[in-house]
C-alpha positions in Angstrom: 21.8 43.8 89.4 18.5 44.4 91.3 15.3 42.5 90.7 13.8 45.1 88.5 16.8 44.9 86.1 16.7 41.1 86.0 12.9 41.0 85.4 13.3 43.5 82.6 16.2 41.5 81.0 14.2 38.3 81.2 11.3 40.0 79.3 13.8 41.1 76.7 15.4 37.7 76.2 13.0 35.0 77.2 10.1 33.6 75.2 7.0 34.7 77.1 5.5 31.5 78.4 5.4 32.0 82.2 3.5 34.2 84.5 6.1 34.6 87.2 5.8 36.1 90.7 7.8 39.4 90.8 10.7 38.2 92.9 14.2 37.0 92.1 15.2 34.2 94.4 18.9 33.9 95.2 19.5 31.2 97.9 17.7 29.1 100.5 18.0 26.6 103.4 15.2 24.3 104.5 11.9 26.1 103.9 13.4 29.5 103.8 14.3 31.2 100.5 15.9 34.7 100.1 15.6 37.0 97.2 18.4 39.2 95.9 17.2 42.2 97.9 17.4 40.1 101.1 13.7 39.5 101.6 12.9 36.2 103.2 10.1 33.8 102.4 8.8 30.4 103.7 8.3 28.2 100.7 5.1 26.3 100.9 5.1 25.3 97.2 8.5 23.6 96.8 9.0 24.5 93.2 5.7 22.8 92.2 6.0 20.0 94.7 9.6 19.2 93.7 11.8 20.1 96.6 10.6 17.3 99.0 13.8 17.8 101.1 13.5 21.6 101.1 16.4 23.8 99.9 20.0 22.7 100.2 19.4 19.5 102.2 22.9 18.6 103.3 22.9 14.9 102.2 21.6 15.9 98.8 24.1 18.7 98.3 27.0 16.5 99.3 25.9 13.7 97.0 25.6 16.1 94.0 29.0 17.6 94.8 30.7 14.2 95.1 29.2 12.9 91.8 29.9 16.1 89.9 33.6 15.7 90.7 33.6 12.2 89.3 31.2 12.0 86.3 28.2 14.1 85.2 27.0 12.6 81.9 27.8 9.6 79.7 24.6 9.0 77.7 22.7 5.7 77.5 25.4 4.0 75.5 27.3 3.0 78.7 26.4 1.7 82.2 26.8 3.8 85.3 26.7 2.8 89.0 24.3 5.5 90.5 21.6 4.6 87.9 21.7 0.9 88.8 21.9 1.6 92.5 18.8 3.8 92.4 16.8 1.3 90.2 17.5 -1.5 92.7 16.5 0.6 95.7 13.3 2.0 94.2 12.1 -1.3 92.6 12.7 -3.1 95.9 10.3 -0.6 97.6 7.5 -1.0 95.0 5.6 -3.7 93.1 7.4 -3.1 89.8 10.2 -4.9 88.1 11.7 -2.6 85.5 12.5 1.2 85.2 13.1 3.6 82.3 14.7 7.0 83.2 13.5 10.2 81.6 14.0 13.9 82.3 10.5 15.2 83.2 7.0 14.2 84.0 5.8 14.7 80.5 8.5 12.5 79.1 7.6 9.8 81.7 4.0 9.9 80.7 4.8 9.9 77.0 7.0 6.9 77.4 4.4 5.0 79.4 1.7 5.7 76.8 4.0 4.5 74.0 4.8 1.3 75.9 1.1 0.6 76.5 0.4 1.0 72.8 3.3 -1.1 71.8 2.6 -3.8 74.3 -1.1 -4.2 73.6 -1.1 -3.4 69.9 -4.1 -1.3 70.5 -4.6 2.4 69.7 -6.9 4.1 72.3 -6.0 5.8 75.5 -8.6 6.9 78.1 -7.8 9.9 80.5 -9.9 12.1 82.7 -11.3 15.6 82.9 -9.2 18.1 84.9 -6.1 15.9 84.5 -2.7 17.1 83.7 -0.1 14.8 82.1 2.3 17.1 80.3 2.9 19.6 77.5 4.2 17.5 74.7 1.6 17.0 71.9 1.1 13.4 73.0 0.6 14.2 76.7 -1.5 17.3 75.9 -3.9 14.9 74.1 -4.2 13.0 77.3 -4.6 16.1 79.5 -8.2 16.9 80.4 -8.0 20.7 80.4 -9.0 22.5 77.3 -7.0 25.7 78.2 -3.7 23.8 77.5 -4.9 21.9 74.4 -6.9 24.6 72.5 -4.0 26.2 70.5 -2.9 22.8 69.2 -6.2 21.0 68.9 -5.9 20.3 65.2 -2.4 18.9 65.7 -2.9 16.6 68.6 -2.5 12.8 68.1 -5.7 10.8 67.6 -7.0 7.9 69.8 -7.5 9.8 73.1 -10.8 9.8 75.0 -11.6 11.9 78.1 -14.1 10.9 80.8 -15.1 12.6 84.0 -12.7 12.0 86.9 -14.1 9.8 89.7 -16.9 8.5 87.4 -16.5 4.8 87.0 -19.6 4.3 84.9 -18.4 6.9 82.3 -15.1 5.1 82.2 -16.8 1.7 81.5 -18.8 3.2 78.7 -15.7 4.6 77.0 -13.9 1.3 76.8 -13.7 -0.5 73.4 -11.8 -3.4 72.0 -9.1 -0.9 71.0 -8.5 0.5 74.5 -4.8 0.2 75.2 -4.6 2.0 78.5 -6.3 4.1 81.1 -4.1 6.9 82.6 -5.1 8.6 85.8 -3.7 10.6 88.6 -4.4 9.1 92.1 -5.0 12.7 93.3 -5.3 15.5 90.7 -2.8 18.2 91.5 -2.9 20.8 88.7 -6.7 20.1 88.4 -7.4 21.4 91.9 -6.1 18.8 94.3 -9.1 16.6 93.6 -9.4 13.4 95.7 -11.3 10.4 94.3 -13.7 8.1 96.1 -11.9 5.3 98.0 -13.1 2.6 95.6 -12.4 4.6 92.3 -8.8 3.4 91.7 -9.5 -0.2 92.8 -12.4 -0.3 90.3 -10.2 0.9 87.5 -7.6 -1.8 88.4 -10.3 -4.4 88.2 -11.7 -3.2 84.9 -8.2 -3.1 83.4 -7.5 -6.7 84.5 -10.8 -8.0 83.1 -10.3 -6.3 79.8 -6.6 -6.6 79.1 -6.0 -2.9 79.5 -2.9 -1.3 80.9 -3.5 0.7 84.1 -1.1 3.7 84.1 -0.9 5.7 87.3 0.6 9.2 87.0 2.5 9.9 90.2 4.5 12.8 88.9 3.2 15.2 91.5 1.9 12.8 94.2 5.0 10.5 94.4 8.0 10.4 96.7 6.3 10.9 100.0 4.2 13.9 99.0 0.9 12.4 100.1 2.0 10.4 103.2 3.0 7.2 101.4 6.0 6.7 99.1 3.5 6.7 96.3 -0.1 7.9 96.6 -1.6 4.8 94.9 -0.6 2.9 98.0 -3.3 4.8 99.9 -5.9 3.2 97.7 -4.4 -0.3 97.7 -3.9 -0.8 94.0 -1.1 -2.2 91.8 -1.0 -0.4 88.4 0.8 -1.9 85.4 2.9 1.3 84.9 3.7 4.1 87.2 5.2 7.5 86.0 7.2 9.7 88.3 9.2 13.0 88.3 9.2 16.1 90.4 10.3 14.9 93.8 12.4 12.0 92.5 15.7 14.0 92.6 15.0 16.5 95.3 15.2 19.4 92.8 17.4 17.9 90.1 15.5 17.5 86.8 14.6 13.8 86.5 11.8 11.5 85.7 11.1 7.8 85.2 8.4 5.2 84.6 8.3 1.8 86.1 6.5 -1.4 85.0 6.3 -5.1 85.3 8.5 -7.7 83.6 5.6 -8.7 81.3 4.7 -5.2 80.1 8.4 -4.2 79.8 8.6 -6.9 77.0 6.6 -4.5 74.8 9.7 -2.5 74.1 12.7 -3.7 72.1 16.0 -1.9 71.7 15.3 1.2 69.6 11.6 1.5 70.4 12.3 4.3 72.9 15.3 6.2 74.1 16.8 9.2 75.8 20.1 11.1 75.8 20.1 12.6 79.3 17.9 10.2 81.2 19.5 8.3 84.1 22.8 10.3 84.1 25.2 9.7 87.0 24.6 13.1 88.4 20.8 13.0 88.6 20.8 9.4 89.8 23.2 10.3 92.6 20.7 13.0 93.6 17.9 10.5 93.4 19.8 8.1 95.6 20.3 10.7 98.3 16.7 11.9 98.1 15.3 8.4 98.5 17.7 7.6 101.3 16.6 10.8 103.2 12.9 10.0 102.7 13.2 6.5 104.0 15.9 6.9 106.8 15.3 10.5 108.0 11.7 9.7 108.8 10.4 12.4 106.4 7.3 10.4 105.2 6.2 10.1 108.8 6.7 13.8 109.3 4.6 14.4 106.1 1.7 12.4 107.6 1.9 14.2 111.0 2.3 17.7 109.5 -0.3 17.0 106.9 -2.8 16.2 109.7 -1.7 19.2 111.7 -2.0 21.7 108.8 -5.5 20.4 107.8 -6.7 20.7 111.4 -5.5 24.3 111.5 -7.1 25.0 108.2 -10.4 23.5 109.3 -10.3 25.9 112.2 -9.9 29.0 110.1 -12.5 27.7 107.7 -15.0 28.1 110.5 -14.0 31.8 110.7 -14.1 32.3 107.0 -16.7 30.0 105.6 -17.8 32.7 103.2 -14.4 32.4 101.5 -13.2 28.9 102.1 -15.4 26.3 100.5 -13.4 23.1 101.0 -10.1 21.7 102.3 -8.9 18.5 100.7 -5.8 16.4 100.0 -3.5 13.9 101.5 -0.2 14.4 103.4 1.4 17.6 102.3 -0.5 18.1 99.0 -3.4 20.2 100.1 -6.0 22.2 98.3 -8.0 25.1 99.8 -11.0 25.7 97.5 -12.2 29.3 97.7 -15.4 30.9 96.7 -13.5 33.5 94.7 -10.4 33.8 92.5 -7.3 32.8 94.4 -4.6 34.9 92.7 -5.0 37.9 95.0 -4.4 35.7 98.0 -1.2 34.3 96.5 0.0 37.9 96.0 -0.9 38.9 99.5 0.7 35.8 101.0 3.9 36.5 99.1 4.0 40.1 100.3 3.8 38.7 103.9 6.6 36.3 103.2 4.9 33.0 102.2 5.1 31.3 98.8 1.9 29.4 97.9 0.1 28.7 94.6 -3.3 29.0 93.0 -4.5 26.3 90.6 -7.9 25.8 88.9 -8.6 29.5 89.4 -9.8 29.3 92.9 -7.8 26.5 94.7 -4.9 27.6 96.9 -2.4 24.7 96.6 0.0 24.0 99.4 2.9 21.6 98.8 5.7 22.4 101.3 8.9 20.4 101.7 8.4 17.3 103.8 10.7 18.7 106.4 8.1 21.4 107.4 7.5 21.8 111.1 4.7 23.0 113.3 6.2 26.4 113.9 6.4 27.1 110.2 2.9 25.9 109.7 1.6 28.1 112.5 3.2 31.1 110.9 1.5 30.3 107.6 -1.9 29.7 109.2 -1.7 32.9 111.3 -0.9 34.9 108.2 -3.5 33.3 106.0 -6.1 33.9 108.7 -5.3 37.6 109.0 -5.3 38.0 105.2 -8.7 36.3 104.8 
């Protein structure tokens, strides 16, 4: 089958919820992906910041193969070795004590919110404008973008408040004696790669401690090396009560989790929350391999170095195109290029030249390449973007 036939068949059989790029990808290696017609692309979006190791990273592929030959799924009724191994490794690298495995970022955030409500016995959750926490009804209620919430506005759970991102005074005013938790992204990805002031997250942490509020940090997009630290909240020197993760955790295998302290974990009793697929042997084997690569293959250092390199290159072309490029922001390899016009046409033009990038918030080109990206690949991207602009 050719791409036209596959795209036609999808339209016939799939529920229409996605605006896809008109290519059918077949295989990949590193940053390179190839469609079924043989056209090659450099992937600077990583499946929405998921493929932190790129495509078909040997250690990850081997780990998945070995585990698939042993045991794929057993449910949460039984123990399994890869799940315990990963929990020990990850917790030893963080300030948390306990983990719960899920399957996605939305499920991680939903579980974290449920835990905060159960632990505190309170009913209100505060989130921020332009945030994105998921597409379940509960996480939509916490998401600060009306375009996602509007069709379901009458069905969303109550008890959610929204305040401007990076506005500490507005946050203080929203707190009541029923505030259970504040949920915030350390850097907003879907909202436009928005970076807060350096003291914003530390002030939230202080407010939460003073008022007995659970501080939830949403690291679904920013975690696992994406921003130059294992987790982006480390950049700001804070210790949240709960952290939610997904995307990069399994290097491309669908997986999520939330982590918390021993004290807050006591909020849940057996039966208060659950999952069928979360923490299966297969996905945890993938997560073990991904974490091992991030730590021991020096990929987080590469993220820092390549992040600085790409931002320097972008600042240079900004000087040549300051009528189009308004701002360049982000940490590590989560970078937003804010334009003065709609960004979709530039996504299309870059794809036709062999580069996969994304537009979010209408006018922000979002770059989130695998953490294995090198200078040569970045130079190719920059040269092409400069010519297109």
